[in-house]
mmCIF entry with sequence, helices, sheets and N, C-alpha, C, O atoms, coordinates in Angstrom:
data_MODEL
# 
_entry.id   MODEL 
# 
_entity.id                         1 
_entity.type                       polymer 
_entity.pdbx_number_of_molecules   1 
# 
_entity_poly.entity_id                      1 
_entity_poly.type                           'polypeptide(L)' 
_entity_poly.nstd_linkage                   no 
_entity_poly.nstd_monomer                   no 
_entity_poly.pdbx_seq_one_letter_code       MELTRFEKARIIGARALQLAYGAPALVKSREEPIEIAELELKKGILPIVVVRE 
_entity_poly.pdbx_seq_one_letter_code_can   MELTRFEKARIIGARALQLAYGAPALVKSREEPIEIAELELKKGILPIVVVRE 
_entity_poly.pdbx_strand_id                 A 
# 
loop_
_entity_poly_seq.entity_id 
_entity_poly_seq.num 
_entity_poly_seq.mon_id 
_entity_poly_seq.hetero 
1 1  MET n 
1 2  GLU n 
1 3  LEU n 
1 4  THR n 
1 5  ARG n 
1 6  PHE n 
1 7  GLU n 
1 8  LYS n 
1 9  ALA n 
1 10 ARG n 
1 11 ILE n 
1 12 ILE n 
1 13 GLY n 
1 14 ALA n 
1 15 ARG n 
1 16 ALA n 
1 17 LEU n 
1 18 GLN n 
1 19 LEU n 
1 20 ALA n 
1 21 TYR n 
1 22 GLY n 
1 23 ALA n 
1 24 PRO n 
1 25 ALA n 
1 26 LEU n 
1 27 VAL n 
1 28 LYS n 
1 29 SER n 
1 30 ARG n 
1 31 GLU n 
1 32 GLU n 
1 33 PRO n 
1 34 ILE n 
1 35 GLU n 
1 36 ILE n 
1 37 ALA n 
1 38 GLU n 
1 39 LEU n 
1 40 GLU n 
1 41 LEU n 
1 42 LYS n 
1 43 LYS n 
1 44 GLY n 
1 45 ILE n 
1 46 LEU n 
1 47 PRO n 
1 48 ILE n 
1 49 VAL n 
1 50 VAL n 
1 51 VAL n 
1 52 ARG n 
1 53 GLU n 
# 
_struct_asym.id          A 
_struct_asym.entity_id   1 
# 
loop_
_struct_conf.conf_type_id 
_struct_conf.id 
_struct_conf.pdbx_PDB_helix_id 
_struct_conf.beg_label_comp_id 
_struct_conf.beg_label_asym_id 
_struct_conf.beg_label_seq_id 
_struct_conf.pdbx_beg_PDB_ins_code 
_struct_conf.end_label_comp_id 
_struct_conf.end_label_asym_id 
_struct_conf.end_label_seq_id 
_struct_conf.pdbx_end_PDB_ins_code 
_struct_conf.beg_auth_comp_id 
_struct_conf.beg_auth_asym_id 
_struct_conf.beg_auth_seq_id 
_struct_conf.end_auth_comp_id 
_struct_conf.end_auth_asym_id 
_struct_conf.end_auth_seq_id 
_struct_conf.pdbx_PDB_helix_class 
_struct_conf.details 
_struct_conf.pdbx_PDB_helix_length 
HELX_P HELX_P1 AA1 ARG A 5  ? ALA A 20 ? ARG A 5  ALA A 20 1 ? 16 
HELX_P HELX_P2 AA2 PRO A 33 ? LYS A 43 ? PRO A 33 LYS A 43 1 ? 11 
# 
_struct_conf_type.id          HELX_P 
_struct_conf_type.criteria    ? 
_struct_conf_type.reference   ? 
# 
loop_
_atom_site.group_PDB 
_atom_site.id 
_atom_site.type_symbol 
_atom_site.label_atom_id 
_atom_site.label_alt_id 
_atom_site.label_comp_id 
_atom_site.label_asym_id 
_atom_site.label_entity_id 
_atom_site.label_seq_id 
_atom_site.pdbx_PDB_ins_code 
_atom_site.Cartn_x 
_atom_site.Cartn_y 
_atom_site.Cartn_z 
_atom_site.occupancy 
_atom_site.B_iso_or_equiv 
_atom_site.pdbx_formal_charge 
_atom_site.auth_seq_id 
_atom_site.auth_comp_id 
_atom_site.auth_asym_id 
_atom_site.auth_atom_id 
_atom_site.pdbx_PDB_model_num 
ATOM 1   N N  . MET A 1 1  ? -82.932 -153.700 122.184 1.00 0.00 ? 1  MET A N  1 
ATOM 2   C CA . MET A 1 1  ? -82.773 -153.352 123.514 1.00 0.00 ? 1  MET A CA 1 
ATOM 3   C C  . MET A 1 1  ? -82.063 -152.003 123.650 1.00 0.00 ? 1  MET A C  1 
ATOM 4   O O  . MET A 1 1  ? -81.016 -151.810 123.031 1.00 0.00 ? 1  MET A O  1 
ATOM 5   N N  . GLU A 1 2  ? -82.566 -151.115 124.394 1.00 0.00 ? 2  GLU A N  1 
ATOM 6   C CA . GLU A 1 2  ? -82.032 -149.833 124.621 1.00 0.00 ? 2  GLU A CA 1 
ATOM 7   C C  . GLU A 1 2  ? -81.019 -149.815 125.758 1.00 0.00 ? 2  GLU A C  1 
ATOM 8   O O  . GLU A 1 2  ? -81.379 -150.222 126.863 1.00 0.00 ? 2  GLU A O  1 
ATOM 9   N N  . LEU A 1 3  ? -79.788 -149.374 125.570 1.00 0.00 ? 3  LEU A N  1 
ATOM 10  C CA . LEU A 1 3  ? -78.854 -149.348 126.656 1.00 0.00 ? 3  LEU A CA 1 
ATOM 11  C C  . LEU A 1 3  ? -78.996 -148.053 127.492 1.00 0.00 ? 3  LEU A C  1 
ATOM 12  O O  . LEU A 1 3  ? -79.406 -147.024 126.955 1.00 0.00 ? 3  LEU A O  1 
ATOM 13  N N  . THR A 1 4  ? -78.671 -148.093 128.766 1.00 0.00 ? 4  THR A N  1 
ATOM 14  C CA . THR A 1 4  ? -78.667 -146.887 129.589 1.00 0.00 ? 4  THR A CA 1 
ATOM 15  C C  . THR A 1 4  ? -77.347 -146.217 129.361 1.00 0.00 ? 4  THR A C  1 
ATOM 16  O O  . THR A 1 4  ? -76.418 -146.793 128.795 1.00 0.00 ? 4  THR A O  1 
ATOM 17  N N  . ARG A 1 5  ? -77.280 -144.964 129.819 1.00 0.00 ? 5  ARG A N  1 
ATOM 18  C CA . ARG A 1 5  ? -76.019 -144.199 129.632 1.00 0.00 ? 5  ARG A CA 1 
ATOM 19  C C  . ARG A 1 5  ? -74.941 -144.828 130.422 1.00 0.00 ? 5  ARG A C  1 
ATOM 20  O O  . ARG A 1 5  ? -73.776 -144.717 130.040 1.00 0.00 ? 5  ARG A O  1 
ATOM 21  N N  . PHE A 1 6  ? -75.247 -145.499 131.526 1.00 0.00 ? 6  PHE A N  1 
ATOM 22  C CA . PHE A 1 6  ? -74.161 -146.159 132.341 1.00 0.00 ? 6  PHE A CA 1 
ATOM 23  C C  . PHE A 1 6  ? -73.627 -147.453 131.619 1.00 0.00 ? 6  PHE A C  1 
ATOM 24  O O  . PHE A 1 6  ? -72.442 -147.778 131.694 1.00 0.00 ? 6  PHE A O  1 
ATOM 25  N N  . GLU A 1 7  ? -74.551 -148.161 130.925 1.00 0.00 ? 7  GLU A N  1 
ATOM 26  C CA . GLU A 1 7  ? -74.208 -149.347 130.167 1.00 0.00 ? 7  GLU A CA 1 
ATOM 27  C C  . GLU A 1 7  ? -73.344 -148.937 129.010 1.00 0.00 ? 7  GLU A C  1 
ATOM 28  O O  . GLU A 1 7  ? -72.338 -149.602 128.763 1.00 0.00 ? 7  GLU A O  1 
ATOM 29  N N  . LYS A 1 8  ? -73.675 -147.845 128.251 1.00 0.00 ? 8  LYS A N  1 
ATOM 30  C CA . LYS A 1 8  ? -72.889 -147.440 127.175 1.00 0.00 ? 8  LYS A CA 1 
ATOM 31  C C  . LYS A 1 8  ? -71.524 -146.965 127.583 1.00 0.00 ? 8  LYS A C  1 
ATOM 32  O O  . LYS A 1 8  ? -70.541 -147.232 126.893 1.00 0.00 ? 8  LYS A O  1 
ATOM 33  N N  . ALA A 1 9  ? -71.445 -146.272 128.683 1.00 0.00 ? 9  ALA A N  1 
ATOM 34  C CA . ALA A 1 9  ? -70.144 -145.777 129.155 1.00 0.00 ? 9  ALA A CA 1 
ATOM 35  C C  . ALA A 1 9  ? -69.229 -147.030 129.572 1.00 0.00 ? 9  ALA A C  1 
ATOM 36  O O  . ALA A 1 9  ? -68.026 -146.999 129.310 1.00 0.00 ? 9  ALA A O  1 
ATOM 37  N N  . ARG A 1 10 ? -69.759 -148.046 130.172 1.00 0.00 ? 10 ARG A N  1 
ATOM 38  C CA . ARG A 1 10 ? -69.034 -149.203 130.597 1.00 0.00 ? 10 ARG A CA 1 
ATOM 39  C C  . ARG A 1 10 ? -68.551 -150.013 129.407 1.00 0.00 ? 10 ARG A C  1 
ATOM 40  O O  . ARG A 1 10 ? -67.418 -150.490 129.350 1.00 0.00 ? 10 ARG A O  1 
ATOM 41  N N  . ILE A 1 11 ? -69.484 -150.145 128.448 1.00 0.00 ? 11 ILE A N  1 
ATOM 42  C CA . ILE A 1 11 ? -69.095 -150.791 127.209 1.00 0.00 ? 11 ILE A CA 1 
ATOM 43  C C  . ILE A 1 11 ? -68.030 -150.152 126.348 1.00 0.00 ? 11 ILE A C  1 
ATOM 44  O O  . ILE A 1 11 ? -67.108 -150.781 125.828 1.00 0.00 ? 11 ILE A O  1 
ATOM 45  N N  . ILE A 1 12 ? -68.231 -148.850 126.241 1.00 0.00 ? 12 ILE A N  1 
ATOM 46  C CA . ILE A 1 12 ? -67.156 -148.081 125.377 1.00 0.00 ? 12 ILE A CA 1 
ATOM 47  C C  . ILE A 1 12 ? -65.820 -148.123 126.113 1.00 0.00 ? 12 ILE A C  1 
ATOM 48  O O  . ILE A 1 12 ? -64.756 -148.254 125.509 1.00 0.00 ? 12 ILE A O  1 
ATOM 49  N N  . GLY A 1 13 ? -65.911 -148.009 127.433 1.00 0.00 ? 13 GLY A N  1 
ATOM 50  C CA . GLY A 1 13 ? -64.598 -148.010 128.197 1.00 0.00 ? 13 GLY A CA 1 
ATOM 51  C C  . GLY A 1 13 ? -63.923 -149.351 128.133 1.00 0.00 ? 13 GLY A C  1 
ATOM 52  O O  . GLY A 1 13 ? -62.706 -149.435 127.966 1.00 0.00 ? 13 GLY A O  1 
ATOM 53  N N  . ALA A 1 14 ? -64.702 -150.402 128.264 1.00 0.00 ? 14 ALA A N  1 
ATOM 54  C CA . ALA A 1 14 ? -64.093 -151.778 128.138 1.00 0.00 ? 14 ALA A CA 1 
ATOM 55  C C  . ALA A 1 14 ? -63.537 -152.030 126.768 1.00 0.00 ? 14 ALA A C  1 
ATOM 56  O O  . ALA A 1 14 ? -62.440 -152.568 126.619 1.00 0.00 ? 14 ALA A O  1 
ATOM 57  N N  . ARG A 1 15 ? -64.257 -151.659 125.813 1.00 0.00 ? 15 ARG A N  1 
ATOM 58  C CA . ARG A 1 15 ? -63.834 -151.861 124.381 1.00 0.00 ? 15 ARG A CA 1 
ATOM 59  C C  . ARG A 1 15 ? -62.592 -150.984 124.059 1.00 0.00 ? 15 ARG A C  1 
ATOM 60  O O  . ARG A 1 15 ? -61.643 -151.431 123.415 1.00 0.00 ? 15 ARG A O  1 
ATOM 61  N N  . ALA A 1 16 ? -62.644 -149.716 124.535 1.00 0.00 ? 16 ALA A N  1 
ATOM 62  C CA . ALA A 1 16 ? -61.525 -148.894 124.304 1.00 0.00 ? 16 ALA A CA 1 
ATOM 63  C C  . ALA A 1 16 ? -60.261 -149.443 124.842 1.00 0.00 ? 16 ALA A C  1 
ATOM 64  O O  . ALA A 1 16 ? -59.213 -149.348 124.204 1.00 0.00 ? 16 ALA A O  1 
ATOM 65  N N  . LEU A 1 17 ? -60.342 -150.091 126.151 1.00 0.00 ? 17 LEU A N  1 
ATOM 66  C CA . LEU A 1 17 ? -59.286 -150.666 126.784 1.00 0.00 ? 17 LEU A CA 1 
ATOM 67  C C  . LEU A 1 17 ? -58.625 -151.840 125.952 1.00 0.00 ? 17 LEU A C  1 
ATOM 68  O O  . LEU A 1 17 ? -57.415 -152.026 125.828 1.00 0.00 ? 17 LEU A O  1 
ATOM 69  N N  . GLN A 1 18 ? -59.584 -152.552 125.437 1.00 0.00 ? 18 GLN A N  1 
ATOM 70  C CA . GLN A 1 18 ? -59.174 -153.704 124.560 1.00 0.00 ? 18 GLN A CA 1 
ATOM 71  C C  . GLN A 1 18 ? -58.381 -153.257 123.385 1.00 0.00 ? 18 GLN A C  1 
ATOM 72  O O  . GLN A 1 18 ? -57.328 -153.816 123.079 1.00 0.00 ? 18 GLN A O  1 
ATOM 73  N N  . LEU A 1 19 ? -58.883 -152.239 122.715 1.00 0.00 ? 19 LEU A N  1 
ATOM 74  C CA . LEU A 1 19 ? -58.254 -151.596 121.528 1.00 0.00 ? 19 LEU A CA 1 
ATOM 75  C C  . LEU A 1 19 ? -56.915 -150.971 121.866 1.00 0.00 ? 19 LEU A C  1 
ATOM 76  O O  . LEU A 1 19 ? -56.019 -151.029 121.024 1.00 0.00 ? 19 LEU A O  1 
ATOM 77  N N  . ALA A 1 20 ? -56.693 -150.332 123.121 1.00 0.00 ? 20 ALA A N  1 
ATOM 78  C CA . ALA A 1 20 ? -55.501 -149.785 123.508 1.00 0.00 ? 20 ALA A CA 1 
ATOM 79  C C  . ALA A 1 20 ? -54.483 -150.911 123.652 1.00 0.00 ? 20 ALA A C  1 
ATOM 80  O O  . ALA A 1 20 ? -53.306 -150.728 123.342 1.00 0.00 ? 20 ALA A O  1 
ATOM 81  N N  . TYR A 1 21 ? -54.938 -152.099 124.130 1.00 0.00 ? 21 TYR A N  1 
ATOM 82  C CA . TYR A 1 21 ? -53.959 -153.157 124.337 1.00 0.00 ? 21 TYR A CA 1 
ATOM 83  C C  . TYR A 1 21 ? -53.750 -154.002 123.043 1.00 0.00 ? 21 TYR A C  1 
ATOM 84  O O  . TYR A 1 21 ? -53.163 -155.082 123.117 1.00 0.00 ? 21 TYR A O  1 
ATOM 85  N N  . GLY A 1 22 ? -54.176 -153.570 121.972 1.00 0.00 ? 22 GLY A N  1 
ATOM 86  C CA . GLY A 1 22 ? -53.895 -154.266 120.659 1.00 0.00 ? 22 GLY A CA 1 
ATOM 87  C C  . GLY A 1 22 ? -54.962 -155.100 120.086 1.00 0.00 ? 22 GLY A C  1 
ATOM 88  O O  . GLY A 1 22 ? -54.668 -155.805 119.121 1.00 0.00 ? 22 GLY A O  1 
ATOM 89  N N  . ALA A 1 23 ? -56.146 -155.116 120.542 1.00 0.00 ? 23 ALA A N  1 
ATOM 90  C CA . ALA A 1 23 ? -57.144 -155.851 119.912 1.00 0.00 ? 23 ALA A CA 1 
ATOM 91  C C  . ALA A 1 23 ? -57.434 -155.247 118.490 1.00 0.00 ? 23 ALA A C  1 
ATOM 92  O O  . ALA A 1 23 ? -57.344 -154.035 118.297 1.00 0.00 ? 23 ALA A O  1 
ATOM 93  N N  . PRO A 1 24 ? -57.764 -156.078 117.563 1.00 0.00 ? 24 PRO A N  1 
ATOM 94  C CA . PRO A 1 24 ? -58.167 -155.580 116.188 1.00 0.00 ? 24 PRO A CA 1 
ATOM 95  C C  . PRO A 1 24 ? -59.411 -154.757 116.213 1.00 0.00 ? 24 PRO A C  1 
ATOM 96  O O  . PRO A 1 24 ? -60.401 -155.126 116.844 1.00 0.00 ? 24 PRO A O  1 
ATOM 97  N N  . ALA A 1 25 ? -59.369 -153.610 115.511 1.00 0.00 ? 25 ALA A N  1 
ATOM 98  C CA . ALA A 1 25 ? -60.609 -152.869 115.468 1.00 0.00 ? 25 ALA A CA 1 
ATOM 99  C C  . ALA A 1 25 ? -61.503 -153.456 114.337 1.00 0.00 ? 25 ALA A C  1 
ATOM 100 O O  . ALA A 1 25 ? -61.009 -153.899 113.300 1.00 0.00 ? 25 ALA A O  1 
ATOM 101 N N  . LEU A 1 26 ? -62.825 -153.440 114.578 1.00 0.00 ? 26 LEU A N  1 
ATOM 102 C CA . LEU A 1 26 ? -63.905 -153.990 113.712 1.00 0.00 ? 26 LEU A CA 1 
ATOM 103 C C  . LEU A 1 26 ? -64.245 -152.981 112.638 1.00 0.00 ? 26 LEU A C  1 
ATOM 104 O O  . LEU A 1 26 ? -65.005 -153.318 111.731 1.00 0.00 ? 26 LEU A O  1 
ATOM 105 N N  . VAL A 1 27 ? -63.751 -151.812 112.679 1.00 0.00 ? 27 VAL A N  1 
ATOM 106 C CA . VAL A 1 27 ? -64.111 -150.774 111.687 1.00 0.00 ? 27 VAL A CA 1 
ATOM 107 C C  . VAL A 1 27 ? -62.726 -150.114 111.238 1.00 0.00 ? 27 VAL A C  1 
ATOM 108 O O  . VAL A 1 27 ? -61.784 -150.064 112.029 1.00 0.00 ? 27 VAL A O  1 
ATOM 109 N N  . LYS A 1 28 ? -62.645 -149.649 110.039 1.00 0.00 ? 28 LYS A N  1 
ATOM 110 C CA . LYS A 1 28 ? -61.513 -149.010 109.480 1.00 0.00 ? 28 LYS A CA 1 
ATOM 111 C C  . LYS A 1 28 ? -61.532 -147.535 110.021 1.00 0.00 ? 28 LYS A C  1 
ATOM 112 O O  . LYS A 1 28 ? -62.435 -146.746 109.740 1.00 0.00 ? 28 LYS A O  1 
ATOM 113 N N  . SER A 1 29 ? -60.503 -147.243 110.789 1.00 0.00 ? 29 SER A N  1 
ATOM 114 C CA . SER A 1 29 ? -60.421 -145.853 111.354 1.00 0.00 ? 29 SER A CA 1 
ATOM 115 C C  . SER A 1 29 ? -58.987 -145.628 111.913 1.00 0.00 ? 29 SER A C  1 
ATOM 116 O O  . SER A 1 29 ? -58.317 -146.575 112.323 1.00 0.00 ? 29 SER A O  1 
ATOM 117 N N  . ARG A 1 30 ? -58.555 -144.398 111.917 1.00 0.00 ? 30 ARG A N  1 
ATOM 118 C CA . ARG A 1 30 ? -57.284 -144.043 112.441 1.00 0.00 ? 30 ARG A CA 1 
ATOM 119 C C  . ARG A 1 30 ? -57.484 -143.128 113.684 1.00 0.00 ? 30 ARG A C  1 
ATOM 120 O O  . ARG A 1 30 ? -56.599 -142.340 114.018 1.00 0.00 ? 30 ARG A O  1 
ATOM 121 N N  . GLU A 1 31 ? -58.605 -143.235 114.334 1.00 0.00 ? 31 GLU A N  1 
ATOM 122 C CA . GLU A 1 31 ? -58.885 -142.409 115.498 1.00 0.00 ? 31 GLU A CA 1 
ATOM 123 C C  . GLU A 1 31 ? -58.455 -143.045 116.746 1.00 0.00 ? 31 GLU A C  1 
ATOM 124 O O  . GLU A 1 31 ? -57.888 -144.137 116.723 1.00 0.00 ? 31 GLU A O  1 
ATOM 125 N N  . GLU A 1 32 ? -58.714 -142.375 117.902 1.00 0.00 ? 32 GLU A N  1 
ATOM 126 C CA . GLU A 1 32 ? -58.418 -142.833 119.133 1.00 0.00 ? 32 GLU A CA 1 
ATOM 127 C C  . GLU A 1 32 ? -59.301 -144.030 119.536 1.00 0.00 ? 32 GLU A C  1 
ATOM 128 O O  . GLU A 1 32 ? -60.415 -144.169 119.031 1.00 0.00 ? 32 GLU A O  1 
ATOM 129 N N  . PRO A 1 33 ? -58.794 -144.921 120.473 1.00 0.00 ? 33 PRO A N  1 
ATOM 130 C CA . PRO A 1 33 ? -59.594 -146.101 120.865 1.00 0.00 ? 33 PRO A CA 1 
ATOM 131 C C  . PRO A 1 33 ? -61.093 -145.759 121.354 1.00 0.00 ? 33 PRO A C  1 
ATOM 132 O O  . PRO A 1 33 ? -62.045 -146.467 121.029 1.00 0.00 ? 33 PRO A O  1 
ATOM 133 N N  . ILE A 1 34 ? -61.204 -144.746 122.066 1.00 0.00 ? 34 ILE A N  1 
ATOM 134 C CA . ILE A 1 34 ? -62.606 -144.327 122.523 1.00 0.00 ? 34 ILE A CA 1 
ATOM 135 C C  . ILE A 1 34 ? -63.504 -144.082 121.321 1.00 0.00 ? 34 ILE A C  1 
ATOM 136 O O  . ILE A 1 34 ? -64.622 -144.594 121.273 1.00 0.00 ? 34 ILE A O  1 
ATOM 137 N N  . GLU A 1 35 ? -63.052 -143.335 120.387 1.00 0.00 ? 35 GLU A N  1 
ATOM 138 C CA . GLU A 1 35 ? -63.738 -142.986 119.259 1.00 0.00 ? 35 GLU A CA 1 
ATOM 139 C C  . GLU A 1 35 ? -64.042 -144.203 118.390 1.00 0.00 ? 35 GLU A C  1 
ATOM 140 O O  . GLU A 1 35 ? -65.121 -144.324 117.808 1.00 0.00 ? 35 GLU A O  1 
ATOM 141 N N  . ILE A 1 36 ? -63.109 -145.053 118.324 1.00 0.00 ? 36 ILE A N  1 
ATOM 142 C CA . ILE A 1 36 ? -63.345 -146.327 117.560 1.00 0.00 ? 36 ILE A CA 1 
ATOM 143 C C  . ILE A 1 36 ? -64.434 -147.195 118.279 1.00 0.00 ? 36 ILE A C  1 
ATOM 144 O O  . ILE A 1 36 ? -65.297 -147.765 117.611 1.00 0.00 ? 36 ILE A O  1 
ATOM 145 N N  . ALA A 1 37 ? -64.391 -147.285 119.562 1.00 0.00 ? 37 ALA A N  1 
ATOM 146 C CA . ALA A 1 37 ? -65.332 -148.063 120.361 1.00 0.00 ? 37 ALA A CA 1 
ATOM 147 C C  . ALA A 1 37 ? -66.728 -147.414 120.266 1.00 0.00 ? 37 ALA A C  1 
ATOM 148 O O  . ALA A 1 37 ? -67.736 -148.119 120.300 1.00 0.00 ? 37 ALA A O  1 
ATOM 149 N N  . GLU A 1 38 ? -66.787 -146.182 120.157 1.00 0.00 ? 38 GLU A N  1 
ATOM 150 C CA . GLU A 1 38 ? -68.185 -145.449 119.980 1.00 0.00 ? 38 GLU A CA 1 
ATOM 151 C C  . GLU A 1 38 ? -68.737 -145.746 118.562 1.00 0.00 ? 38 GLU A C  1 
ATOM 152 O O  . GLU A 1 38 ? -69.940 -145.902 118.355 1.00 0.00 ? 38 GLU A O  1 
ATOM 153 N N  . LEU A 1 39 ? -67.826 -145.811 117.639 1.00 0.00 ? 39 LEU A N  1 
ATOM 154 C CA . LEU A 1 39 ? -68.247 -146.023 116.220 1.00 0.00 ? 39 LEU A CA 1 
ATOM 155 C C  . LEU A 1 39 ? -68.729 -147.533 116.148 1.00 0.00 ? 39 LEU A C  1 
ATOM 156 O O  . LEU A 1 39 ? -69.718 -147.806 115.467 1.00 0.00 ? 39 LEU A O  1 
ATOM 157 N N  . GLU A 1 40 ? -68.072 -148.470 116.808 1.00 0.00 ? 40 GLU A N  1 
ATOM 158 C CA . GLU A 1 40 ? -68.394 -149.856 116.742 1.00 0.00 ? 40 GLU A CA 1 
ATOM 159 C C  . GLU A 1 40 ? -69.840 -149.978 117.488 1.00 0.00 ? 40 GLU A C  1 
ATOM 160 O O  . GLU A 1 40 ? -70.751 -150.630 116.979 1.00 0.00 ? 40 GLU A O  1 
ATOM 161 N N  . LEU A 1 41 ? -69.961 -149.379 118.587 1.00 0.00 ? 41 LEU A N  1 
ATOM 162 C CA . LEU A 1 41 ? -71.280 -149.386 119.307 1.00 0.00 ? 41 LEU A CA 1 
ATOM 163 C C  . LEU A 1 41 ? -72.338 -148.814 118.373 1.00 0.00 ? 41 LEU A C  1 
ATOM 164 O O  . LEU A 1 41 ? -73.368 -149.463 118.188 1.00 0.00 ? 41 LEU A O  1 
ATOM 165 N N  . LYS A 1 42 ? -72.164 -147.714 117.810 1.00 0.00 ? 42 LYS A N  1 
ATOM 166 C CA . LYS A 1 42 ? -73.121 -147.140 116.901 1.00 0.00 ? 42 LYS A CA 1 
ATOM 167 C C  . LYS A 1 42 ? -73.564 -147.975 115.731 1.00 0.00 ? 42 LYS A C  1 
ATOM 168 O O  . LYS A 1 42 ? -74.730 -147.958 115.336 1.00 0.00 ? 42 LYS A O  1 
ATOM 169 N N  . LYS A 1 43 ? -72.599 -148.722 115.170 1.00 0.00 ? 43 LYS A N  1 
ATOM 170 C CA . LYS A 1 43 ? -72.867 -149.618 114.072 1.00 0.00 ? 43 LYS A CA 1 
ATOM 171 C C  . LYS A 1 43 ? -73.408 -150.919 114.572 1.00 0.00 ? 43 LYS A C  1 
ATOM 172 O O  . LYS A 1 43 ? -73.960 -151.672 113.769 1.00 0.00 ? 43 LYS A O  1 
ATOM 173 N N  . GLY A 1 44 ? -73.294 -151.250 115.848 1.00 0.00 ? 44 GLY A N  1 
ATOM 174 C CA . GLY A 1 44 ? -73.927 -152.493 116.381 1.00 0.00 ? 44 GLY A CA 1 
ATOM 175 C C  . GLY A 1 44 ? -73.006 -153.684 116.070 1.00 0.00 ? 44 GLY A C  1 
ATOM 176 O O  . GLY A 1 44 ? -73.516 -154.782 115.849 1.00 0.00 ? 44 GLY A O  1 
ATOM 177 N N  . ILE A 1 45 ? -71.751 -153.528 116.045 1.00 0.00 ? 45 ILE A N  1 
ATOM 178 C CA . ILE A 1 45 ? -70.813 -154.715 115.722 1.00 0.00 ? 45 ILE A CA 1 
ATOM 179 C C  . ILE A 1 45 ? -69.874 -154.991 116.859 1.00 0.00 ? 45 ILE A C  1 
ATOM 180 O O  . ILE A 1 45 ? -68.868 -155.675 116.671 1.00 0.00 ? 45 ILE A O  1 
ATOM 181 N N  . LEU A 1 46 ? -70.176 -154.469 118.066 1.00 0.00 ? 46 LEU A N  1 
ATOM 182 C CA . LEU A 1 46 ? -69.291 -154.864 119.270 1.00 0.00 ? 46 LEU A CA 1 
ATOM 183 C C  . LEU A 1 46 ? -69.387 -156.222 119.585 1.00 0.00 ? 46 LEU A C  1 
ATOM 184 O O  . LEU A 1 46 ? -70.469 -156.800 119.482 1.00 0.00 ? 46 LEU A O  1 
ATOM 185 N N  . PRO A 1 47 ? -68.259 -156.858 119.998 1.00 0.00 ? 47 PRO A N  1 
ATOM 186 C CA . PRO A 1 47 ? -68.268 -158.241 120.453 1.00 0.00 ? 47 PRO A CA 1 
ATOM 187 C C  . PRO A 1 47 ? -68.487 -158.301 121.970 1.00 0.00 ? 47 PRO A C  1 
ATOM 188 O O  . PRO A 1 47 ? -67.840 -159.080 122.670 1.00 0.00 ? 47 PRO A O  1 
ATOM 189 N N  . ILE A 1 48 ? -69.380 -157.491 122.450 1.00 0.00 ? 48 ILE A N  1 
ATOM 190 C CA . ILE A 1 48 ? -69.686 -157.486 123.939 1.00 0.00 ? 48 ILE A CA 1 
ATOM 191 C C  . ILE A 1 48 ? -71.173 -157.710 124.059 1.00 0.00 ? 48 ILE A C  1 
ATOM 192 O O  . ILE A 1 48 ? -71.959 -157.172 123.280 1.00 0.00 ? 48 ILE A O  1 
ATOM 193 N N  . VAL A 1 49 ? -71.571 -158.536 125.075 1.00 0.00 ? 49 VAL A N  1 
ATOM 194 C CA . VAL A 1 49 ? -72.906 -158.918 125.329 1.00 0.00 ? 49 VAL A CA 1 
ATOM 195 C C  . VAL A 1 49 ? -73.339 -158.295 126.688 1.00 0.00 ? 49 VAL A C  1 
ATOM 196 O O  . VAL A 1 49 ? -72.563 -158.334 127.644 1.00 0.00 ? 49 VAL A O  1 
ATOM 197 N N  . VAL A 1 50 ? -74.495 -157.755 126.780 1.00 0.00 ? 50 VAL A N  1 
ATOM 198 C CA . VAL A 1 50 ? -74.956 -157.160 128.059 1.00 0.00 ? 50 VAL A CA 1 
ATOM 199 C C  . VAL A 1 50 ? -76.015 -158.125 128.625 1.00 0.00 ? 50 VAL A C  1 
ATOM 200 O O  . VAL A 1 50 ? -76.996 -158.448 127.955 1.00 0.00 ? 50 VAL A O  1 
ATOM 201 N N  . VAL A 1 51 ? -75.803 -158.564 129.836 1.00 0.00 ? 51 VAL A N  1 
ATOM 202 C CA . VAL A 1 51 ? -76.756 -159.518 130.500 1.00 0.00 ? 51 VAL A CA 1 
ATOM 203 C C  . VAL A 1 51 ? -77.303 -158.726 131.564 1.00 0.00 ? 51 VAL A C  1 
ATOM 204 O O  . VAL A 1 51 ? -76.580 -158.087 132.329 1.00 0.00 ? 51 VAL A O  1 
ATOM 205 N N  . ARG A 1 52 ? -78.648 -158.747 131.645 1.00 0.00 ? 52 ARG A N  1 
ATOM 206 C CA . ARG A 1 52 ? -79.425 -158.078 132.841 1.00 0.00 ? 52 ARG A CA 1 
ATOM 207 C C  . ARG A 1 52 ? -80.052 -159.090 133.591 1.00 0.00 ? 52 ARG A C  1 
ATOM 208 O O  . ARG A 1 52 ? -80.601 -160.037 133.027 1.00 0.00 ? 52 ARG A O  1 
ATOM 209 N N  . GLU A 1 53 ? -80.015 -158.961 134.922 1.00 0.00 ? 53 GLU A N  1 
ATOM 210 C CA . GLU A 1 53 ? -80.771 -159.831 135.695 1.00 0.00 ? 53 GLU A CA 1 
ATOM 211 C C  . GLU A 1 53 ? -81.978 -159.277 136.390 1.00 0.00 ? 53 GLU A C  1 
ATOM 212 O O  . GLU A 1 53 ? -82.681 -160.010 137.087 1.00 0.00 ? 53 GLU A O  1 
# 
């Protein structure tokens, strides 16, 4: 499933917020939460599900 740019932005923002509040990162990195969220999305290991109606 290909994500739209709006879905990507929403997912990365939501995950970055989780990381900023102390959620454990799923990749080893010392970068900022947004960059970690982008890396998790790129690797396909995000714990977020997209539901389309």
